[in-house]
N, CA and C atoms as an extended XYZ file, in Angstrom:
417
Properties=species:S:1:pos:R:3:atomname:S:1:resname:S:1:resid:I:1 pbc="F F F"
N       206.896       18.119      163.409 N   MET     1
C       208.128       17.950      164.047 CA  MET     1
C       208.700       19.468      162.944 C   MET     1
N       209.653       21.032      162.855 N   GLY     2
C       209.812       22.112      162.110 CA  GLY     2
C       211.419       21.354      161.400 C   GLY     2
N       211.527       21.790      160.517 N   PRO     3
C       212.923       21.440      159.370 CA  PRO     3
C       213.621       22.246      160.933 C   PRO     3
N       215.083       20.962      160.812 N   GLY     4
C       216.415       21.079      161.867 CA  GLY     4
C       217.021       21.730      160.866 C   GLY     4
N       217.694       22.438      160.937 N   PRO     5
C       219.685       23.403      160.555 CA  PRO     5
C       219.521       22.472      159.546 C   PRO     5
N       219.891       23.314      157.997 N   ASP     6
C       220.229       23.406      156.491 CA  ASP     6
C       222.097       22.348      156.531 C   ASP     6
N       221.661       21.319      156.424 N   PRO     7
C       223.015       20.685      156.618 CA  PRO     7
C       224.359       20.889      155.380 C   PRO     7
N       223.341       22.057      154.178 N   THR     8
C       224.476       22.566      153.573 CA  THR     8
C       225.091       23.926      154.507 C   THR     8
N       224.695       24.227      155.753 N   ASN     9
C       225.143       25.306      156.298 CA  ASN     9
C       226.383       24.130      157.167 C   ASN     9
N       226.101       23.396      157.089 N   SER    10
C       226.618       22.528      158.120 CA  SER    10
C       228.529       21.401      157.723 C   SER    10
N       228.544       21.695      156.421 N   ILE    11
C       229.696       21.543      155.413 CA  ILE    11
C       231.091       22.349      155.866 C   ILE    11
N       231.857       21.845      155.980 N   THR    12
C       232.959       22.599      155.538 CA  THR    12
C       233.574       22.837      154.673 C   THR    12
N       234.226       23.791      154.541 N   TYR    13
C       234.882       23.698      152.933 CA  TYR    13
C       236.157       24.169      153.793 C   TYR    13
N       237.535       24.089      152.271 N   SER    14
C       238.237       25.396      152.738 CA  SER    14
C       238.554       26.129      153.864 C   SER    14
N       239.716       25.657      154.632 N   LYS    15
C       239.909       26.681      156.045 CA  LYS    15
C       238.856       26.243      156.871 C   LYS    15
N       238.370       25.412      157.094 N   GLY    16
C       237.056       25.308      158.040 CA  GLY    16
C       235.606       26.572      157.483 C   GLY    16
N       235.237       26.543      156.476 N   MET    17
C       234.887       27.592      156.146 CA  MET    17
C       233.384       26.906      156.388 C   MET    17
N       232.271       27.330      156.396 N   THR    18
C       231.074       26.690      155.866 CA  THR    18
C       230.745       27.006      154.416 C   THR    18
N       229.787       26.310      154.388 N   GLU    19
C       228.796       26.883      152.731 CA  GLU    19
C       228.561       28.706      153.177 C   GLU    19
N       227.620       28.558      154.409 N   ARG    20
C       227.560       30.336      154.121 CA  ARG    20
C       228.472       31.482      154.099 C   ARG    20
N       229.987       30.941      155.331 N   GLU    21
C       230.194       31.977      154.956 CA  GLU    21
C       231.402       31.462      153.539 C   GLU    21
N       231.058       30.460      152.570 N   LEU    22
C       232.284       30.870      151.654 CA  LEU    22
C       231.069       31.612      150.379 C   LEU    22
N       229.371       31.503      150.811 N   ARG    23
C       228.875       32.400      150.045 CA  ARG    23
C       228.986       33.967      150.314 C   ARG    23
N       229.208       34.155      151.285 N   THR    24
C       229.402       35.692      151.391 CA  THR    24
C       231.139       35.752      151.017 C   THR    24
N       231.407       35.495      151.013 N   MET    25
C       233.305       35.406      150.636 CA  MET    25
C       232.679       35.731      149.288 C   MET    25
N       232.278       34.781      148.452 N   ILE    26
C       232.166       35.135      146.969 CA  ILE    26
C       231.763       36.366      146.568 C   ILE    26
N       230.860       36.739      147.476 N   ALA    27
C       229.839       37.586      147.246 CA  ALA    27
C       229.886       38.680      147.480 C   ALA    27
N       231.129       39.250      148.250 N   GLN    28
C       231.612       40.104      148.250 CA  GLN    28
C       232.683       40.287      147.655 C   GLN    28
N       233.279       38.720      147.000 N   ARG    29
C       234.802       39.569      146.159 CA  ARG    29
C       233.754       40.028      144.843 C   ARG    29
N       232.635       39.746      144.629 N   VAL    30
C       232.175       39.360      143.371 CA  VAL    30
C       231.773       41.387      142.870 C   VAL    30
N       230.807       41.648      143.818 N   ARG    31
C       230.583       42.946      144.591 CA  ARG    31
C       231.382       44.164      144.590 C   ARG    31
N       232.958       43.157      145.471 N   GLY    32
C       234.115       44.771      145.375 CA  GLY    32
C       234.184       44.801      144.446 C   GLY    32
N       234.253       43.650      142.860 N   ARG    33
C       234.891       43.739      141.817 CA  ARG    33
C       233.752       44.574      141.235 C   ARG    33
N       233.188       44.329      140.366 N   ARG    34
C       231.793       44.658      139.975 CA  ARG    34
C       231.848       46.334      140.030 C   ARG    34
N       231.791       46.936      141.715 N   LYS    35
C       232.146       48.097      142.079 CA  LYS    35
C       233.380       49.192      141.547 C   LYS    35
N       234.154       47.861      141.476 N   ARG    36
C       235.753       49.221      141.435 CA  ARG    36
C       235.461       49.792      140.027 C   ARG    36
N       235.098       48.475      139.108 N   GLN    37
C       235.017       48.621      137.860 CA  GLN    37
C       234.240       49.853      137.314 C   GLN    37
N       232.826       50.078      138.200 N   GLY    38
C       232.259       51.434      138.144 CA  GLY    38
C       230.576       50.254      137.389 C   GLY    38
N       230.827       49.497      137.720 N   LEU    39
C       229.677       48.273      136.994 CA  LEU    39
C       228.470       48.422      137.950 C   LEU    39
N       227.449       48.272      137.024 N   THR    40
C       225.505       48.081      137.811 CA  THR    40
C       226.117       46.386      138.285 C   THR    40
N       224.625       46.054      138.873 N   ILE    41
C       224.760       44.221      138.737 CA  ILE    41
C       224.213       44.385      137.155 C   ILE    41
N       223.007       44.876      136.995 N   ALA    42
C       222.740       44.930      135.637 CA  ALA    42
C       223.467       44.583      133.609 C   ALA    42
N       224.647       45.796      133.844 N   GLN    43
C       225.484       45.516      132.931 CA  GLN    43
C       226.605       44.441      133.464 C   GLN    43
N       226.933       44.117      134.805 N   LEU    44
C       227.859       42.953      135.279 CA  LEU    44
C       226.472       41.863      134.325 C   LEU    44
N       225.671       41.694      134.837 N   ALA    45
C       225.106       40.118      134.146 CA  ALA    45
C       224.527       40.334      132.753 C   ALA    45
N       224.323       41.643      132.151 N   GLU    46
C       224.881       41.567      130.732 CA  GLU    46
C       225.954       41.322      130.269 C   GLU    46
N       226.770       41.396      130.977 N   ARG    47
C       228.293       41.260      130.182 CA  ARG    47
C       228.382       39.429      130.513 C   ARG    47
N       228.228       39.362      131.504 N   SER    48
C       228.451       37.858      131.519 CA  SER    48
C       227.473       36.553      131.651 C   SER    48
N       226.364       37.068      131.016 N   ASP    49
C       224.698       36.805      130.226 CA  ASP    49
C       224.546       35.675      131.404 C   ASP    49
N       224.109       36.048      132.222 N   LEU    50
C       223.173       36.075      133.547 CA  LEU    50
C       221.947       36.652      133.045 C   LEU    50
N       221.340       36.331      133.839 N   ASN    51
C       219.710       36.910      134.401 CA  ASN    51
C       220.506       38.130      135.598 C   ASN    51
N       219.842       39.015      135.626 N   ASP    52
C       220.555       40.285      136.514 CA  ASP    52
C       220.109       40.042      138.159 C   ASP    52
N       218.980       39.726      138.266 N   ASP    53
C       218.259       39.162      139.182 CA  ASP    53
C       218.582       38.115      140.018 C   ASP    53
N       219.617       37.270      138.905 N   TYR    54
C       220.163       36.059      140.109 CA  TYR    54
C       221.620       36.211      140.418 C   TYR    54
N       222.468       37.241      139.560 N   LEU    55
C       223.488       37.936      140.178 CA  LEU    55
C       223.469       38.972      140.946 C   LEU    55
N       221.896       39.822      141.576 N   GLY    56
C       221.765       39.941      142.518 CA  GLY    56
C       221.804       38.793      143.654 C   GLY    56
N       221.537       37.550      143.587 N   ARG    57
C       221.525       36.565      144.578 CA  ARG    57
C       222.169       36.016      145.248 C   ARG    57
N       223.245       36.349      144.359 N   ILE    58
C       225.072       35.954      143.969 CA  ILE    58
C       226.041       36.905      145.061 C   ILE    58
N       224.981       37.969      144.499 N   GLU    59
C       226.354       39.447      145.514 CA  GLU    59
C       225.098       39.450      146.896 C   GLU    59
N       224.489       38.836      147.318 N   HIS    60
C       223.704       39.027      147.964 CA  HIS    60
C       224.107       38.122      149.504 C   HIS    60
N       225.045       36.760      148.794 N   GLY    61
C       224.831       36.063      149.392 CA  GLY    61
C       224.100       34.804      149.838 C   GLY    61
N       222.702       35.157      148.986 N   SER    62
C       221.670       33.653      149.245 CA  SER    62
C       221.676       32.753      147.666 C   SER    62
N       222.695       32.846      147.196 N   LYS    63
C       223.087       31.571      146.094 CA  LYS    63
C       224.068       31.026      146.033 C   LYS    63
N       224.710       29.973      146.127 N   MET    64
C       225.878       29.749      146.095 CA  MET    64
C       226.085       29.627      144.068 C   MET    64
N       226.616       30.190      143.477 N   PRO    65
C       226.808       30.209      141.995 CA  PRO    65
C       227.611       28.752      141.521 C   PRO    65
N       227.361       28.405      140.567 N   SER    66
C       228.193       26.774      140.015 CA  SER    66
C       229.174       27.602      140.092 C   SER    66
N       230.550       26.522      139.131 N   LEU    67
C       231.745       27.139      138.324 CA  LEU    67
C       231.641       27.057      137.093 C   LEU    67
N       230.351       27.094      136.443 N   PRO    68
C       230.538       27.340      135.332 CA  PRO    68
C       229.660       28.971      135.249 C   PRO    68
N       229.213       29.198      135.893 N   VAL    69
C       228.745       30.642      136.175 CA  VAL    69
C       229.651       31.473      136.916 C   VAL    69
N       230.162       31.004      137.912 N   LEU    70
C       231.299       32.092      138.313 CA  LEU    70
C       232.388       31.824      137.514 C   LEU    70
N       232.522       31.316      136.538 N   LEU    71
C       233.430       31.219      134.857 CA  LEU    71
C       233.187       32.645      134.059 C   LEU    71
N       231.816       32.451      133.889 N   LYS    72
C       231.120       33.249      133.553 CA  LYS    72
C       231.324       35.417      133.712 C   LYS    72
N       230.795       34.550      135.375 N   VAL    73
C       231.556       36.350      136.642 CA  VAL    73
C       232.533       36.897      136.004 C   VAL    73
N       233.337       36.049      135.801 N   ALA    74
C       235.220       36.633      136.322 CA  ALA    74
C       235.247       36.742      134.560 C   ALA    74
N       234.765       36.223      133.555 N   SER    75
C       234.777       36.423      132.359 CA  SER    75
C       234.439       37.911      132.066 C   SER    75
N       233.065       37.930      131.873 N   GLY    76
C       232.490       39.540      132.585 CA  GLY    76
C       232.744       40.874      133.352 C   GLY    76
N       233.542       40.412      134.651 N   LEU    77
C       234.005       41.112      135.085 CA  LEU    77
C       236.107       40.885      134.307 C   LEU    77
N       236.394       40.711      133.561 N   GLY    78
C       237.390       40.493      132.172 CA  GLY    78
C       238.558       40.302      132.984 C   GLY    78
N       238.350       38.912      134.372 N   ILE    79
C       239.647       38.737      135.150 CA  ILE    79
C       239.489       36.972      134.983 C   ILE    79
N       239.956       36.686      135.345 N   GLY    80
C       240.308       35.159      135.337 CA  GLY    80
C       239.633       34.505      136.528 C   GLY    80
N       239.164       33.685      136.602 N   LEU    81
C       238.437       32.952      137.988 CA  LEU    81
C       239.397       32.911      139.209 C   LEU    81
N       240.540       33.016      139.415 N   GLU    82
C       242.325       32.834      140.141 CA  GLU    82
C       241.455       34.283      140.797 C   GLU    82
N       241.858       35.386      140.090 N   GLU    83
C       241.831       36.861      140.178 CA  GLU    83
C       240.691       37.027      140.843 C   GLU    83
N       240.111       36.583      140.555 N   LEU    84
C       237.832       37.092      141.236 CA  LEU    84
C       238.023       36.324      142.722 C   LEU    84
N       238.660       34.687      143.002 N   LEU    85
C       238.564       34.299      144.265 CA  LEU    85
C       239.471       34.666      144.761 C   LEU    85
N       240.752       34.671      144.383 N   ARG    86
C       242.148       34.998      145.600 CA  ARG    86
C       241.674       36.839      145.669 C   ARG    86
N       242.804       37.173      144.206 N   GLY    87
C       242.785       39.104      144.522 CA  GLY    87
C       243.022       39.436      145.796 C   GLY    87
N       243.486       40.425      145.374 N   ALA    88
C       242.972       41.598      147.209 CA  ALA    88
C       242.127       41.612      148.128 C   ALA    88
N       240.965       41.087      147.617 N   GLU    89
C       239.711       40.957      148.345 CA  GLU    89
C       239.979       39.243      149.175 C   GLU    89
N       240.887       38.595      148.787 N   GLY    90
C       240.902       37.064      149.696 CA  GLY    90
C       241.968       37.602      149.964 C   GLY    90
N       243.120       38.352      150.714 N   LEU    91
C       243.940       38.704      151.928 CA  LEU    91
C       242.488       38.632      152.955 C   LEU    91
N       243.871       37.905      154.240 N   ASP    92
C       242.560       38.827      155.277 CA  ASP    92
C       243.632       40.019      155.673 C   ASP    92
N       242.780       40.548      156.457 N   GLU    93
C       243.446       42.175      156.756 CA  GLU    93
C       244.794       42.259      156.724 C   GLU    93
N       245.444       41.191      157.685 N   ALA    94
C       246.809       41.659      158.465 CA  ALA    94
C       247.722       41.448      157.300 C   ALA    94
N       246.972       40.509      156.363 N   GLU    95
C       247.602       40.457      154.965 CA  GLU    95
C       247.854       41.240      153.934 C   GLU    95
N       246.438       42.187      153.955 N   ASP    96
C       246.499       43.455      153.269 CA  ASP    96
C       247.241       44.752      153.423 C   ASP    96
N       246.892       43.934      154.581 N   THR    97
C       247.264       45.771      155.332 CA  THR    97
C       248.708       45.934      155.308 C   THR    97
N       249.668       44.615      155.407 N   THR    98
C       251.150       44.323      154.996 CA  THR    98
C       250.853       44.854      153.602 C   THR    98
N       250.935       43.978      153.252 N   SER    99
C       250.741       44.452      151.137 CA  SER    99
C       250.565       45.686      150.650 C   SER    99
N       249.935       46.605      151.376 N   LYS   100
C       249.686       47.799      151.024 CA  LYS   100
C       250.636       48.739      151.242 C   LYS   100
N       251.431       48.292      152.877 N   LYS   101
C       252.381       49.001      153.239 CA  LYS   101
C       253.523       48.354      152.734 C   LYS   101
N       253.749       47.345      152.256 N   LEU   102
C       254.929       47.691      151.220 CA  LEU   102
C       254.767       47.570      150.017 C   LEU   102
N       253.716       47.893      149.135 N   GLN   103
C       253.602       48.172      148.032 CA  GLN   103
C       254.364       49.849      148.211 C   GLN   103
N       253.128       50.715      149.529 N   ALA   104
C       253.691       51.993      149.440 CA  ALA   104
C       255.293       52.264      149.140 C   ALA   104
N       255.934       51.413      150.383 N   PHE   105
C       257.423       51.632      150.753 CA  PHE   105
C       258.141       51.068      149.278 C   PHE   105
N       258.022       50.311      148.399 N   VAL   106
C       258.534       49.776      147.117 CA  VAL   106
C       258.291       50.877      145.837 C   VAL   106
N       257.217       51.502      146.100 N   ARG   107
C       256.679       52.509      145.245 CA  ARG   107
C       258.290       53.727      145.301 C   ARG   107
N       257.904       53.833      146.187 N   GLY   108
C       258.901       55.098      146.855 CA  GLY   108
C       260.635       54.667      146.507 C   GLY   108
N       261.025       53.862      146.022 N   LEU   109
C       261.992       53.279      145.901 CA  LEU   109
C       262.395       53.809      144.211 C   LEU   109
N       263.995       53.837      143.995 N   THR   110
C       264.250       53.840      142.932 CA  THR   110
C       264.468       52.474      142.164 C   THR   110
N       264.468       52.514      140.889 N   LYS   111
C       264.392       51.380      140.368 CA  LYS   111
C       266.015       50.377      140.565 C   LYS   111
N       266.851       51.113      140.671 N   ALA   112
C       268.144       50.158      141.064 CA  ALA   112
C       267.681       50.145      142.769 C   ALA   112
N       267.145       50.804      143.500 N   GLN   113
C       267.159       50.295      144.862 CA  GLN   113
C       266.059       48.980      145.246 C   GLN   113
N       265.301       49.835      144.016 N   ARG   114
C       264.406       48.013      144.229 CA  ARG   114
C       264.610       47.009      143.717 C   ARG   114
N       265.519       46.902      142.788 N   ALA   115
C       266.392       45.446      142.400 CA  ALA   115
C       266.573       44.686      143.002 C   ALA   115
N       267.843       45.834      144.467 N   ASP   116
C       268.281       45.502      145.369 CA  ASP   116
C       267.376       44.770      146.420 C   ASP   116
N       266.448       45.486      146.858 N   ALA   117
C       265.278       45.217      147.588 CA  ALA   117
C       265.195       43.627      147.694 C   ALA   117
N       264.636       43.761      146.164 N   LEU   118
C       264.167       42.183      145.626 CA  LEU   118
C       265.734       41.422      145.878 C   LEU   118
N       266.065       41.020      145.615 N   GLY   119
C       267.368       40.685      146.041 CA  GLY   119
C       267.245       40.077      147.518 C   GLY   119
N       268.009       40.898      147.999 N   ILE   120
C       267.771       40.823      149.641 CA  ILE   120
C       266.738       40.464      150.078 C   ILE   120
N       265.155       40.326      149.358 N   LEU   121
C       263.616       39.372      150.188 CA  LEU   121
C       264.101       38.117      149.344 C   LEU   121
N       264.650       37.890      147.944 N   THR   122
C       264.668       36.589      147.700 CA  THR   122
C       265.686       35.589      148.363 C   THR   122
N       266.416       36.746      149.210 N   LYS   123
C       267.501       35.331      149.871 CA  LYS   123
C       267.420       35.440      150.924 C   LYS   123
N       266.384       36.276      151.760 N   LEU   124
C       266.130       35.729      153.170 CA  LEU   124
C       264.073       35.016      152.734 C   LEU   124
N       263.858       34.646      152.455 N   ARG   125
C       263.057       33.562      152.149 CA  ARG   125
C       263.297       32.993      152.456 C   ARG   125
N       264.912       31.966      153.129 N   SER   126
C       264.854       30.836      154.047 CA  SER   126
C       264.430       31.742      155.419 C   SER   126
N       263.331       31.043      155.832 N   SER   127
C       262.878       31.735      157.510 CA  SER   127
C       264.515       30.801      158.440 C   SER   127
N       265.849       30.186      157.938 N   GLU   128
C       266.695       30.247      159.373 CA  GLU   128
C       267.495       31.763      158.912 C   GLU   128
N       267.247       31.712      157.343 N   ARG   129
C       268.287       33.312      156.882 CA  ARG   129
C       267.447       34.690      157.642 C   ARG   129
N       266.247       34.598      157.471 N   LEU   130
C       265.343       35.228      158.016 CA  LEU   130
C       265.382       35.737      159.322 C   LEU   130
N       265.619       34.936      160.303 N   HIS   131
C       265.501       34.191      161.503 CA  HIS   131
C       266.869       35.022      162.418 C   HIS   131
N       267.793       34.427      162.075 N   ALA   132
C       269.440       35.084      161.979 CA  ALA   132
C       269.474       36.228      161.865 C   ALA   132
N       268.612       37.435      160.857 N   LEU   133
C       268.750       38.550      161.122 CA  LEU   133
C       267.890       39.207      161.620 C   LEU   133
N       266.798       38.869      162.240 N   ARG   134
C       266.249       39.385      162.956 CA  ARG   134
C       266.751       39.107      164.582 C   ARG   134
N       267.495       38.288      165.402 N   VAL   135
C       268.097       37.752      166.020 CA  VAL   135
C       269.583       39.362      165.354 C   VAL   135
N       270.109       39.181      164.436 N   ALA   136
C       271.318       39.855      164.817 CA  ALA   136
C       270.714       41.369      164.764 C   ALA   136
N       269.619       41.780      164.374 N   LEU   137
C       269.153       42.986      164.058 CA  LEU   137
C       268.318       43.547      165.734 C   LEU   137
N       268.062       42.392      166.461 N   GLY   138
C       267.199       42.201      167.320 CA  GLY   138
C       266.139       43.095      167.312 C   GLY   138
N       265.162       42.225      166.334 N   ALA   139
C       263.976       42.786      166.062 CA  ALA   139
C       263.382       41.412      166.504 C   ALA   139
C-alpha cells in the first residue's frame, strides 16, 4: 500500500491555513523582502548565517523554517520578525489596494490637512459613528 496523504499538509493553522499554504506564504514574504533589497539568495544567506541551499528551499516553499531560522532571516534583512511575517505582503489584495489608495491620498494633503484627516478618522473609529456618517452621506 502506497503512502497516504502527508499529515503535515492537513494541519490547520491560523486563518484556516494548511502547512503547505503557510510555507508558501513565508516563502513569498522572504523572497519579496530579499528582492526589494536587491539581495541574492547567497547574500541573504550569508547575512542570516544560513546555508544558501537551505534558504533557497525556504523561498521555494519546500522547507518550513523554524522560529530561530525565521529570526535569522529577519535579522539578515534588517527587519523584525513581525515585519517579515506581517508587513505589506501580509495584507490580502483588497487591504493592500485600499492601503495604497489611502497612502496616495494622504501624500497629496498638506500637513494641516493630514492632521485634520487623522482627527476625523480617529473619531470615526467607532462603527456607530461610521454608520451614521454613511447614512448621512447616502453612501
